[in-house]
C-alpha positions, 0 to 999 in steps of 0.5 A, spaced: 233 419 427 229 420 421 228 424 414 222 424 411 221 427 404 215 430 400 216 432 393 211 437 391 208 437 384 207 444 383 214 446 384 221 444 384 222 443 391 222 438 396 219 439 403 224 435 408 223 434 415 229 432 420 227 428 427 231 427 432 229 422 438 230 424 445 235 418 445 238 420 439 239 427 442 242 425 448 237 428 452 239 435 449 236 441 451 237 445 444 238 442 437 240 446 430 240 444 423 246 446 420 249 444 413 250 447 406 243 449 405 244 455 410 251 456 409 253 452 415 250 457 420 249 454 427 243 459 429 238 460 424 234 453 423 233 451 431 229 445 431 223 445 435 223 440 441 216 437 442 213 435 449 216 428 448 223 431 447 223 429 440 227 435 436 223 436 429 224 441 423 222 442 416 225 446 410 224 446 403 230 444 398 230 445 391 230 438 388 236 435 384 241 436 389 245 433 395 246 437 401 251 436 407 248 437 414 249 435 421 246 437 427 248 442 433 246 440 440 246 444 446 251 449 442 257 444 444 257 437 440 255 435 433 251 429 431 250 425 424 243 423 422 244 415 421 238 415 417 242 420 412 242 418 404 250 417 405 256 421 408 262 424 406 268 426 409 269 433 411 276 436 412 273 441 417 273 437 424 276 431 421 269 427 420 264 425 416 257 429 414 251 426 413 248 427 406 240 428 404 239 427 396 233 430 393 
């Protein structure tokens, strides 16, 4: 898992790339990025599966905020990003969410 951040000089936006390796995704067939930035919609940010099995997606996030998120794999299981900036407890599902700071 990895998170790459590229801050734009011309706009108050950060391009954030989220990546999941095949091992990290448990050989999942589908992966979605779900979080505060998309109102926890489990279907509108599908991650692209590369030929090597890695999932990736890049989104623009306004700078100066923290965003909770998780990965939704194969429409049945949730996974955190263990390279996240931090984690916070979620009362929904009695679990922790990953957090990205931009």
